[in-house]
C-alpha positions as CSV (number, residue, x, y, z in Angstrom):
1,M,-14.1,113.1,-100.7
2,R,-15.4,114.5,-97.5
3,F,-13.7,113.2,-94.4
4,H,-15.9,112.3,-91.4
5,P,-14.0,112.2,-88.1
6,I,-14.6,109.4,-85.7
7,K,-16.9,110.5,-82.9
8,K,-17.7,109.1,-79.4
9,F,-20.7,107.3,-81.0
10,D,-18.4,105.5,-83.4
11,I,-16.0,104.5,-80.6
12,F,-18.9,103.3,-78.5
13,I,-20.1,101.0,-81.3
14,M,-16.6,99.8,-82.2
15,K,-15.8,98.9,-78.6
16,K,-19.0,97.0,-78.3
17,F,-18.4,95.2,-81.6
18,L,-14.8,94.3,-81.2
19,G,-15.2,93.5,-77.5
20,T,-18.0,91.1,-78.1
21,F,-16.1,89.6,-81.1
22,F,-13.0,88.8,-79.1
23,F,-15.1,87.6,-76.1
24,S,-17.0,85.2,-78.4
25,I,-13.7,83.9,-79.8
26,I,-12.2,83.3,-76.4
27,L,-15.4,81.6,-75.1
28,I,-15.8,79.3,-78.1
29,L,-12.0,78.5,-78.4
30,G,-12.0,77.5,-74.7
31,I,-14.7,75.0,-75.4
32,V,-13.1,73.7,-78.6
33,I,-9.7,73.3,-76.9
34,I,-11.2,71.3,-74.0
35,F,-12.9,68.9,-76.5
36,D,-9.7,68.7,-78.6
37,L,-7.6,68.0,-75.6
38,S,-9.9,65.3,-74.2
39,E,-9.8,63.6,-77.7
40,K,-6.0,63.7,-78.0
41,I,-4.9,63.3,-74.3
42,D,-4.3,59.5,-74.7
43,D,-2.0,60.1,-77.7
44,F,-0.1,62.8,-75.8
45,I,0.4,60.5,-72.9
46,E,1.2,57.4,-75.0
47,K,3.9,59.2,-77.1
48,E,5.1,61.3,-74.1
49,A,4.5,64.7,-75.7
50,P,6.3,67.4,-73.7
51,L,4.0,70.0,-72.1
52,R,5.9,72.8,-73.8
53,A,5.3,71.2,-77.2
54,I,1.6,70.7,-76.5
55,V,1.1,74.3,-75.5
56,V,3.6,76.1,-77.7
57,D,3.8,74.0,-80.9
58,Y,0.2,72.8,-81.0
59,Y,-2.3,75.0,-79.2
60,F,-0.6,78.3,-79.7
61,N,-0.7,77.6,-83.5
62,F,-4.2,76.0,-83.3
63,I,-5.7,79.1,-81.8
64,P,-5.0,81.5,-84.8
65,Y,-5.9,78.8,-87.3
66,F,-9.3,78.1,-85.8
67,S,-10.1,81.8,-85.0
68,N,-9.4,82.8,-88.6
69,L,-11.3,79.8,-90.1
70,F,-14.5,81.0,-88.4
71,S,-13.8,84.7,-88.2
72,G,-16.9,85.4,-90.3
73,L,-19.2,83.4,-88.0
74,F,-17.6,85.0,-84.9
75,T,-18.2,88.4,-86.4
76,F,-21.8,87.6,-87.1
77,I,-22.5,86.3,-83.6
78,A,-20.9,89.4,-82.1
79,V,-23.0,91.8,-84.3
80,I,-26.2,90.0,-83.7
81,F,-25.7,89.7,-79.9
82,F,-24.8,93.3,-79.0
83,T,-27.0,95.0,-81.7
84,S,-30.0,93.0,-80.5
85,K,-29.3,94.1,-77.0
86,L,-29.2,97.8,-78.2
87,A,-32.4,97.4,-80.1
88,F,-34.2,95.6,-77.2
89,N,-33.2,98.5,-74.9
90,S,-34.5,101.0,-77.5
91,E,-31.0,102.6,-77.7
92,I,-31.0,102.3,-81.5
93,I,-34.3,104.1,-81.7
94,A,-32.8,106.9,-79.6
95,I,-29.7,107.1,-81.8
96,L,-31.8,107.3,-85.1
97,S,-34.2,109.8,-83.5
98,S,-31.3,112.1,-82.8
99,G,-30.8,112.7,-86.5
100,I,-28.3,110.0,-87.3
101,S,-29.2,108.2,-90.5
102,F,-29.1,104.4,-90.6
103,K,-26.3,104.6,-93.2
104,R,-24.3,106.7,-90.7
105,F,-25.2,104.3,-87.9
106,L,-23.6,101.5,-89.8
107,R,-20.3,103.3,-90.3
108,P,-18.6,102.0,-87.1
109,Y,-19.8,98.5,-87.9
110,L,-18.1,98.6,-91.3
111,L,-14.9,100.2,-89.8
112,S,-14.8,97.3,-87.3
113,A,-15.4,94.8,-90.1
114,F,-12.6,96.3,-92.0
115,I,-10.2,95.9,-89.1
116,I,-11.3,92.2,-88.6
117,A,-11.1,91.5,-92.4
118,S,-7.7,93.0,-92.7
119,V,-6.3,91.1,-89.8
120,S,-8.0,87.9,-91.1
121,W,-6.4,88.4,-94.6
122,Y,-2.9,89.0,-93.2
123,L,-3.1,86.0,-90.8
124,G,-4.3,83.7,-93.6
125,A,-1.7,84.9,-96.1
126,Y,1.5,85.2,-93.9
127,V,1.1,84.2,-90.3
128,I,-1.1,81.0,-90.2
129,P,0.8,79.0,-92.9
130,P,4.1,78.7,-90.9
131,A,2.0,78.1,-87.7
132,N,0.2,75.3,-89.6
133,E,3.5,73.7,-90.5
134,K,4.5,73.6,-86.8
135,M,1.1,72.2,-85.8
136,I,1.2,69.5,-88.5
137,D,4.7,68.5,-87.5
138,F,3.5,68.1,-84.0
139,K,0.5,66.0,-85.0
140,Y,2.7,63.6,-87.0
141,T,5.2,63.4,-84.1
142,Y,2.8,62.8,-81.2
143,V,-0.7,62.0,-82.6
144,K,-0.6,60.4,-86.1
145,S,1.8,57.9,-87.6
146,N,4.7,59.1,-89.7
147,R,3.9,61.0,-92.9
148,E,4.1,58.9,-96.0
149,S,2.8,59.6,-99.5
150,R,2.5,57.1,-102.3
151,Q,1.6,58.8,-105.6
152,K,0.6,56.8,-108.7
153,N,0.6,57.5,-112.4
154,I,2.6,60.7,-112.2
155,H,2.7,62.9,-115.3
156,R,4.8,66.1,-115.4
157,Q,6.0,68.5,-118.0
158,I,9.4,69.6,-116.5
159,A,10.4,71.7,-119.5
160,P,8.7,73.1,-122.6
161,D,9.4,69.9,-124.6
162,T,10.3,67.4,-121.9
163,Y,7.8,65.1,-120.2
164,L,8.2,62.8,-117.2
165,Y,6.2,59.7,-116.2
166,M,6.3,57.4,-113.1
167,E,4.1,54.5,-112.3
168,S,4.4,55.3,-108.6
169,Y,6.5,57.2,-106.1
170,N,6.9,56.5,-102.4
171,S,8.1,59.3,-100.2
172,R,9.2,57.0,-97.4
173,D,11.9,55.4,-99.5
174,D,12.3,58.3,-102.0
175,L,11.8,55.6,-104.6
176,G,10.0,55.8,-108.0
177,K,9.1,52.8,-110.2
178,S,8.7,52.5,-114.0
179,F,10.3,55.9,-114.8
180,T,10.2,57.4,-118.3
181,L,11.6,60.7,-119.6
182,E,10.8,61.9,-123.1
183,S,12.2,64.8,-125.0
184,F,10.7,66.3,-128.2
185,E,11.8,68.6,-131.0
186,N,9.2,70.0,-133.4
187,D,6.7,67.5,-132.0
188,K,9.0,64.6,-132.8
189,L,10.5,62.3,-130.2
190,V,14.3,62.7,-130.1
191,S,15.1,61.0,-126.8
192,K,13.5,58.6,-124.4
193,L,15.0,57.4,-121.1
194,S,13.3,54.4,-119.4
195,A,14.3,52.9,-116.0
196,N,12.9,50.3,-113.7
197,L,13.7,52.5,-110.6
198,I,14.6,56.0,-109.8
199,K,15.8,57.1,-106.3
200,W,16.5,60.5,-104.8
201,D,19.9,60.8,-103.1
202,R,19.4,63.2,-100.2
203,S,23.1,63.8,-99.7
204,K,24.0,64.6,-103.3
205,K,20.6,66.1,-104.2
206,T,20.5,64.1,-107.4
207,W,18.5,61.3,-108.9
208,T,19.9,57.8,-109.4
209,I,18.3,55.6,-112.1
210,S,18.6,51.8,-112.2
211,N,18.3,49.3,-115.0
212,Y,17.9,52.0,-117.6
213,V,17.7,52.3,-121.4
214,I,18.4,55.5,-123.3
215,R,17.0,55.7,-126.8
216,K,18.2,58.6,-129.0
217,I,16.8,59.2,-132.5
218,T,19.0,61.2,-134.8
219,D,18.4,61.6,-138.6
220,G,16.1,58.6,-138.6
221,H,18.8,56.5,-136.8
222,E,18.2,55.0,-133.3
223,I,21.0,54.7,-130.7
224,L,20.4,52.5,-127.7
225,T,22.4,52.9,-124.4
226,K,21.8,50.5,-121.5
227,G,23.2,50.4,-118.0
228,E,22.6,49.3,-114.5
229,E,22.9,52.5,-112.6
230,R,23.8,56.2,-113.1
231,D,23.2,59.6,-111.6
232,T,21.2,62.2,-113.4
233,T,19.8,65.6,-112.8
234,L,16.1,66.5,-113.4
235,N,14.2,69.7,-113.0
236,V,12.1,68.2,-110.2
237,V,12.6,67.3,-106.6
238,P,10.6,64.8,-104.4
239,E,8.4,67.6,-103.0
240,D,6.9,68.0,-106.4
241,F,5.5,64.5,-106.1
242,I,4.5,64.3,-102.5
243,V,2.8,67.6,-101.7
244,Q,-0.3,66.6,-99.7
245,K,-3.6,68.4,-99.3
246,E,-2.8,69.8,-95.9
247,D,0.5,71.2,-97.3
248,M,-1.5,73.9,-99.0
249,G,-2.2,75.4,-95.6
250,T,1.6,75.7,-94.8
251,M,2.3,77.9,-97.9
252,T,2.1,81.7,-97.5
253,T,0.1,83.3,-100.3
254,P,3.2,84.2,-102.4
255,E,4.5,80.6,-102.0
256,L,1.1,79.2,-103.0
257,L,0.9,81.4,-106.1
258,N,4.5,80.4,-107.1
259,Y,3.7,76.7,-106.6
260,I,0.5,77.0,-108.8
261,E,2.5,78.7,-111.6
262,K,5.3,76.2,-111.3
263,Q,2.9,73.2,-111.6
264,K,1.1,74.8,-114.5
265,L,4.4,75.2,-116.4
266,R,5.0,71.5,-115.8
267,G,1.6,70.6,-117.3
268,V,-0.2,69.6,-114.1
269,D,-3.9,70.1,-114.5
270,A,-5.3,68.9,-111.2
271,L,-4.8,72.1,-109.2
272,E,-8.5,72.8,-108.3
273,E,-7.8,72.5,-104.5
274,Y,-4.9,74.9,-104.7
275,E,-6.9,77.4,-106.7
276,L,-9.7,77.1,-104.2
277,E,-7.3,77.8,-101.3
278,R,-5.9,80.8,-103.2
279,H,-9.3,82.4,-103.8
280,Q,-10.6,81.4,-100.4
281,R,-8.0,83.5,-98.7
282,I,-9.5,86.6,-100.3
283,A,-13.2,85.6,-100.3
284,N,-13.4,84.6,-96.7
285,P,-12.2,88.0,-95.3
286,F,-14.6,89.7,-97.6
287,S,-17.5,87.7,-96.1
288,V,-16.9,89.6,-92.9
289,F,-18.4,92.7,-94.4
290,I,-21.4,90.8,-95.8
291,L,-22.1,89.0,-92.4
292,T,-21.7,92.3,-90.6
293,L,-24.2,94.1,-92.8
294,I,-26.7,91.2,-92.5
295,G,-26.3,91.0,-88.7
296,A,-26.6,94.8,-88.2
297,S,-29.6,95.2,-90.5
298,L,-31.4,92.3,-89.0
299,A,-30.7,92.9,-85.3
300,S,-31.3,96.7,-85.4
301,R,-35.0,96.3,-85.7
302,K,-36.9,95.8,-82.5
303,I,-39.2,92.9,-83.2
304,R,-41.5,90.7,-81.1
305,G,-39.4,87.8,-79.9
306,G,-36.4,90.0,-78.9
307,I,-32.8,88.9,-78.9
308,G,-33.7,85.2,-79.1
309,L,-35.5,85.6,-82.5
310,H,-32.7,87.8,-83.8
311,I,-30.1,85.2,-82.9
312,G,-32.2,82.3,-84.3
313,I,-32.8,84.0,-87.7
314,G,-29.2,85.2,-87.8
315,L,-27.7,81.8,-87.1
316,L,-29.9,80.2,-89.7
317,L,-28.6,82.7,-92.3
318,A,-25.0,82.3,-91.1
319,F,-25.0,78.5,-91.2
320,T,-26.8,78.4,-94.6
321,Y,-24.1,80.8,-95.9
322,I,-21.3,78.5,-94.6
323,M,-23.1,75.5,-96.1
324,F,-23.4,77.2,-99.4
325,Q,-19.7,77.9,-99.4
326,Q,-18.9,74.2,-98.8
327,V,-21.4,73.0,-101.5
328,S,-19.9,75.5,-104.0
329,K,-16.5,73.9,-103.4
330,V,-17.8,70.5,-104.4
331,F,-18.9,72.0,-107.7
332,A,-15.5,73.4,-108.2
333,M,-13.8,70.1,-107.5
334,S,-16.1,68.4,-110.0
335,G,-15.2,70.9,-112.6
336,A,-18.7,72.3,-112.9
337,V,-17.5,75.8,-112.1
338,T,-14.1,77.5,-111.7
339,P,-12.5,77.9,-108.2
340,L,-12.9,81.7,-108.6
341,I,-16.7,81.5,-109.2
342,S,-17.0,78.8,-106.5
343,N,-15.6,81.1,-103.9
344,W,-17.4,84.2,-104.9
345,I,-21.0,82.9,-105.7
346,P,-21.9,82.6,-102.0
347,N,-20.6,86.2,-101.4
348,L,-22.6,87.5,-104.4
349,V,-25.8,85.8,-103.3
350,Y,-25.6,86.8,-99.6
351,G,-24.3,90.2,-100.6
352,I,-27.6,90.7,-102.4
353,I,-29.5,89.5,-99.3
354,A,-27.4,91.9,-97.2
355,L,-28.4,94.8,-99.4
356,L,-32.1,93.8,-99.3
357,L,-32.0,93.6,-95.5
358,Y,-30.2,97.0,-95.3
359,K,-33.0,98.6,-97.4
360,W,-35.6,97.0,-95.2
361,S,-34.0,98.2,-92.0
362,S,-33.3,101.8,-93.3
363,R,-37.0,102.5,-94.0
């Protein structure tokens, strides 16, 4: 493989690209923060949120989350804006007339996109999850009411031949109702524990069952044991029942993968949202390359209408891309497609559009 050293031309394009990218992020974030602050200022005052907590715990963690969420859009805006300006000033024509091919012209664009995509992937996988946790804790302390989760009709496989059922579980009281634990051997029921209530003891880290009946079946004989209360250990903890949708965003990628595998082992099937989050953390950074190629190919041509037309067409493509991503998630949640396909179909379709625009611009 032949190595092509970075030249002044590459540095010039990369400075323009990255400089415009970060400027657009700062500009849009400033506007978003002002609107967010105006919406939440009454809650901050009412609950006497400390200034340090507002700035450090909330907005310092809000900034990387929001920036990464729309990194593809910010990239696209940056590419369209500065490339259109170069085309309008006939600088791109001069560059291509000097013997530089369009493919070579795009190299600094793709290098810049690689930097942005790599940072986006790392932030989403390891930096933003713990930041999200602090931001969510702040919101439930000073903005929303206390977190509470009430789950119903809980079914879990907690071991290869052991199944758990609860009619409901309330995280506020750490209390479950209508609890059943069944154990099987060779597909035959050998033990069944039923209890009216089950409660998590936070100090002992054990479960306490109340008004229970234990039914054991041995050689065709049934042995019943009844009692009012006893401690028991289970291969589950309250977090297994009360994980909320927003908690996905507080898990680093290794933690998310571990959680998905753990839940699959327990027989949990409704993991589409977690699978979507998992694949989205890879698909979203990849979209930076697609939007960069679309933006550079579209804006490099000097057309009647100038920068305004470039930005208009570009934003239309960008927003339809984002809308396509959201619609594909709905199909994944309904079970029509897998989370993997749902995340990558928009990239595939717009990747083809990017290649067609590249061929059109390189003529």
